[in-house]
Z-matrix of the N, CA and C atoms (Angstrom, degrees):
N
C 1 1.455
C 2 1.524 1 109.10
N 3 1.324 2 116.29 1 131.66
C 4 1.455 3 121.41 2 177.60
C 5 1.516 4 108.63 3 -98.18
N 6 1.293 5 115.91 4 127.37
C 7 1.460 6 121.36 5 -179.59
C 8 1.526 7 108.44 6 -81.52
N 9 1.322 8 116.25 7 136.80
C 10 1.461 9 121.28 8 -178.56
C 11 1.525 10 109.93 9 -103.62
N 12 1.316 11 115.88 10 106.04
C 13 1.458 12 122.16 11 178.31
C 14 1.526 13 107.72 12 -133.30
N 15 1.317 14 114.80 13 138.35
C 16 1.455 15 120.26 14 178.86
C 17 1.518 16 108.50 15 -126.58
N 18 1.321 17 116.19 16 129.56
C 19 1.462 18 121.26 17 179.42
C 20 1.523 19 108.02 18 -109.03
N 21 1.327 20 115.04 19 122.80
C 22 1.457 21 121.85 20 178.58
C 23 1.533 22 107.61 21 -97.65
N 24 1.321 23 116.11 22 108.75
C 25 1.464 24 120.78 23 -177.79
C 26 1.532 25 112.05 24 -66.04
N 27 1.342 26 117.53 25 -17.99
C 28 1.466 27 121.33 26 -179.79
C 29 1.528 28 112.17 27 -91.44
N 30 1.331 29 117.23 28 -8.35
C 31 1.467 30 120.73 29 -178.30
C 32 1.525 31 110.91 30 -69.32
N 33 1.332 32 116.87 31 151.71
C 34 1.472 33 119.31 32 179.07
C 35 1.529 34 112.70 33 -70.93
N 36 1.332 35 117.85 34 -23.09
C 37 1.462 36 121.08 35 179.25
C 38 1.527 37 109.98 36 -76.68
N 39 1.316 38 115.80 37 143.87
C 40 1.463 39 120.88 38 177.05
C 41 1.531 40 109.45 39 -64.14
N 42 1.326 41 117.60 40 149.85
C 43 1.474 42 119.74 41 -179.76
C 44 1.532 43 113.46 42 -55.25
N 45 1.344 44 118.30 43 -39.88
C 46 1.464 45 118.94 44 -179.48
C 47 1.523 46 110.36 45 -63.82
N 48 1.336 47 117.29 46 -35.23
C 49 1.462 48 121.45 47 179.81
C 50 1.532 49 110.34 48 -69.53
N 51 1.323 50 117.09 49 -35.91
C 52 1.464 51 120.58 50 176.66
C 53 1.530 52 110.21 51 -64.12
N 54 1.325 53 116.63 52 -43.90
C 55 1.468 54 121.24 53 178.57
C 56 1.525 55 109.71 54 -63.34
N 57 1.334 56 116.75 55 -47.08
C 58 1.461 57 121.22 56 -179.83
C 59 1.524 58 111.19 57 -59.14
N 60 1.324 59 116.89 58 -47.89
C 61 1.463 60 121.54 59 -177.00
C 62 1.529 61 111.59 60 -63.93
N 63 1.325 62 117.46 61 -41.06
C 64 1.456 63 120.32 62 -177.65
C 65 1.528 64 112.09 63 -70.64
N 66 1.330 65 117.46 64 -41.82
C 67 1.467 66 119.43 65 177.79
C 68 1.528 67 109.40 66 -65.87
N 69 1.322 68 116.82 67 -41.58
C 70 1.458 69 120.77 68 179.63
C 71 1.524 70 110.56 69 -61.01
N 72 1.323 71 117.12 70 -47.15
C 73 1.464 72 121.30 71 -179.34
C 74 1.529 73 111.12 72 -63.04
N 75 1.328 74 116.78 73 -41.05
C 76 1.467 75 119.87 74 -179.75
C 77 1.524 76 111.22 75 -68.96
N 78 1.325 77 117.22 76 -36.35
C 79 1.464 78 120.42 77 179.31
C 80 1.529 79 110.04 78 -69.54
N 81 1.306 80 116.69 79 -45.82
C 82 1.467 81 120.60 80 -178.25
C 83 1.526 82 111.88 81 -72.05
N 84 1.328 83 116.54 82 -26.23
C 85 1.464 84 120.74 83 179.55
C 86 1.516 85 114.22 84 -87.72
N 87 1.323 86 117.28 85 -3.29
C 88 1.457 87 120.71 86 178.01
C 89 1.515 88 115.39 87 87.72
N 90 1.326 89 117.27 88 -1.62
C 91 1.463 90 120.13 89 176.93
C 92 1.522 91 109.56 90 -65.63
N 93 1.341 92 115.20 91 -37.71
C 94 1.464 93 121.95 92 174.38
C 95 1.526 94 106.58 93 -110.82
N 96 1.323 95 118.24 94 95.74
C 97 1.467 96 120.66 95 -177.85
C 98 1.531 97 112.38 96 -65.31
N 99 1.325 98 115.52 97 157.13
C 100 1.466 99 121.11 98 176.44
C 101 1.522 100 109.30 99 -53.21
N 102 1.327 101 115.71 100 136.68
C 103 1.458 102 121.14 101 179.83
C 104 1.519 103 114.14 102 92.39
N 105 1.336 104 117.36 103 -7.27
C 106 1.463 105 120.51 104 178.13
C 107 1.513 106 109.57 105 -66.10
N 108 1.332 107 116.21 106 128.75
C 109 1.469 108 120.98 107 178.40
C 110 1.518 109 108.74 108 -79.65
N 111 1.321 110 115.40 109 128.61
C 112 1.457 111 121.01 110 178.17
C 113 1.530 112 109.95 111 -87.24
N 114 1.330 113 116.20 112 157.38
C 115 1.468 114 118.66 113 176.19
C 116 1.530 115 110.41 114 -62.19
N 117 1.309 116 116.05 115 158.06
C 118 1.459 117 119.60 116 174.96
C 119 1.525 118 108.77 117 -64.12
N 120 1.308 119 115.54 118 160.36
C 121 1.466 120 120.51 119 178.15
C 122 1.522 121 109.59 120 -57.29
N 123 1.310 122 116.03 121 -48.57
C 124 1.476 123 119.33 122 -178.90
C 125 1.521 124 111.88 123 -65.02
N 126 1.325 125 115.69 124 -40.22
C 127 1.460 126 119.98 125 -179.53
C 128 1.519 127 112.28 126 -63.10
N 129 1.337 128 116.13 127 -45.98
C 130 1.465 129 119.72 128 -179.90
C 131 1.525 130 110.44 129 -69.05
N 132 1.322 131 116.90 130 -38.63
C 133 1.466 132 120.21 131 177.98
C 134 1.526 133 110.49 132 -59.70
N 135 1.321 134 116.10 133 -43.42
C 136 1.461 135 120.40 134 179.14
C 137 1.530 136 110.82 135 -65.06
N 138 1.324 137 116.02 136 -43.26
C 139 1.471 138 121.84 137 -179.67
C 140 1.535 139 110.77 138 -60.63
N 141 1.339 140 116.88 139 -38.77
C 142 1.462 141 121.26 140 -175.99
C 143 1.525 142 113.94 141 -93.80
N 144 1.333 143 116.99 142 -8.33
C 145 1.454 144 120.36 143 -178.02
C 146 1.520 145 112.16 144 72.86
N 147 1.337 146 116.10 145 33.47
C 148 1.460 147 122.05 146 179.99
C 149 1.525 148 110.14 147 -113.59
N 150 1.316 149 115.64 148 165.37
C 151 1.461 150 120.49 149 174.33
C 152 1.530 151 108.43 150 -73.78
N 153 1.335 152 117.94 151 143.19
C 154 1.468 153 120.20 152 178.12
C 155 1.528 154 113.29 153 -54.66
N 156 1.332 155 118.23 154 -35.21
C 157 1.465 156 120.59 155 179.22
C 158 1.528 157 112.28 156 -63.45
N 159 1.332 158 116.73 157 -30.08
C 160 1.469 159 120.82 158 178.49
C 161 1.521 160 109.92 159 -66.88
N 162 1.329 161 117.07 160 -46.00
C 163 1.466 162 121.38 161 179.13
C 164 1.525 163 109.96 162 -68.15
N 165 1.331 164 117.01 163 -39.70
C 166 1.465 165 120.31 164 178.95
C 167 1.526 166 110.59 165 -60.84
N 168 1.323 167 117.29 166 -39.10
C 169 1.463 168 121.19 167 178.38
C 170 1.532 169 110.25 168 -63.73
N 171 1.322 170 117.07 169 -41.18
C 172 1.470 171 121.25 170 177.81
C 173 1.525 172 110.18 171 -64.02
N 174 1.327 173 117.74 172 -44.08
C 175 1.472 174 121.53 173 179.55
C 176 1.526 175 110.88 174 -63.44
N 177 1.338 176 117.51 175 -40.15
C 178 1.470 177 120.25 176 177.99
C 179 1.531 178 110.74 177 -62.71
N 180 1.330 179 116.20 178 -41.74
C 181 1.469 180 120.27 179 178.72
C 182 1.534 181 110.36 180 -65.08
N 183 1.321 182 117.30 181 -41.43
C 184 1.466 183 121.29 182 178.88
C 185 1.520 184 111.00 183 -64.56
N 186 1.324 185 116.56 184 -39.13
C 187 1.461 186 120.17 185 178.85
C 188 1.528 187 109.88 186 -67.18
N 189 1.312 188 116.24 187 -40.61
C 190 1.463 189 121.01 188 178.09
C 191 1.530 190 111.14 189 -62.73
N 192 1.335 191 116.23 190 -34.49
C 193 1.470 192 121.91 191 179.13
C 194 1.528 193 112.42 192 -79.88
N 195 1.348 194 117.40 193 -7.80
C 196 1.457 195 120.71 194 -179.08
C 197 1.515 196 114.43 195 80.76
N 198 1.329 197 117.04 196 13.37
C 199 1.458 198 121.12 197 -178.98
C 200 1.528 199 110.65 198 -81.10
N 201 1.323 200 116.20 199 -37.86
C 202 1.462 201 120.53 200 178.05
C 203 1.519 202 109.48 201 -126.53
N 204 1.313 203 115.10 202 163.66
C 205 1.466 204 120.89 203 173.01
C 206 1.512 205 108.12 204 -131.93
N 207 1.318 206 115.32 205 140.85
C 208 1.460 207 120.85 206 179.55
C 209 1.515 208 108.00 207 -104.43
N 210 1.308 209 114.92 208 130.27
C 211 1.463 210 121.44 209 -178.58
C 212 1.529 211 110.12 210 -110.69
N 213 1.306 212 115.18 211 56.17
C 214 1.458 213 120.55 212 177.95
C 215 1.511 214 112.39 213 56.28
N 216 1.323 215 115.82 214 -128.82
C 217 1.463 216 120.72 215 -177.59
C 218 1.510 217 112.87 216 -74.36
N 219 1.325 218 118.09 217 -5.96
C 220 1.461 219 120.79 218 -179.63
C 221 1.533 220 112.21 219 -84.00
N 222 1.323 221 117.34 220 -13.71
C 223 1.447 222 120.67 221 175.72
C 224 1.507 223 114.53 222 111.40
N 225 1.325 224 114.66 223 -172.03
C 226 1.464 225 121.92 224 -179.40
C 227 1.524 226 108.83 225 -111.92
N 228 1.333 227 114.83 226 141.31
C 229 1.464 228 121.83 227 -176.16
C 230 1.518 229 109.76 228 -133.18
N 231 1.334 230 115.66 229 153.70
C 232 1.462 231 120.24 230 173.35
C 233 1.520 232 107.03 231 -67.54
N 234 1.329 233 115.43 232 128.62
C 235 1.466 234 121.42 233 -178.33
C 236 1.525 235 110.64 234 -73.09
N 237 1.314 236 115.76 235 159.46
C 238 1.458 237 121.37 236 -178.80
C 239 1.531 238 111.79 237 -88.55
N 240 1.322 239 117.44 238 20.20
C 241 1.475 240 120.58 239 -178.30
C 242 1.523 241 110.02 240 -78.28
N 243 1.307 242 115.49 241 150.45
C 244 1.458 243 120.37 242 175.14
C 245 1.513 244 109.86 243 -85.13
N 246 1.321 245 117.04 244 -171.04
C 247 1.453 246 119.02 245 176.65
C 248 1.498 247 108.00 246 -98.75
């Protein structure tokens, strides 16, 4: 599954916040069902033309919010939490 995220460099929101908000909305809206494996930080950063630290910051925020869970070297997945 390819995740659809678009970063608007002209938007007032920081790129990491745009990534966080879009993944969160897709997870809570069912577009990304629980258990969906997310791209690696480096992979998504490359896909979006962002620095890996920007994507990592978004993933950390999503994990803190309970939207995703990271399983060490196995990757990050959409958590089974409700809204």
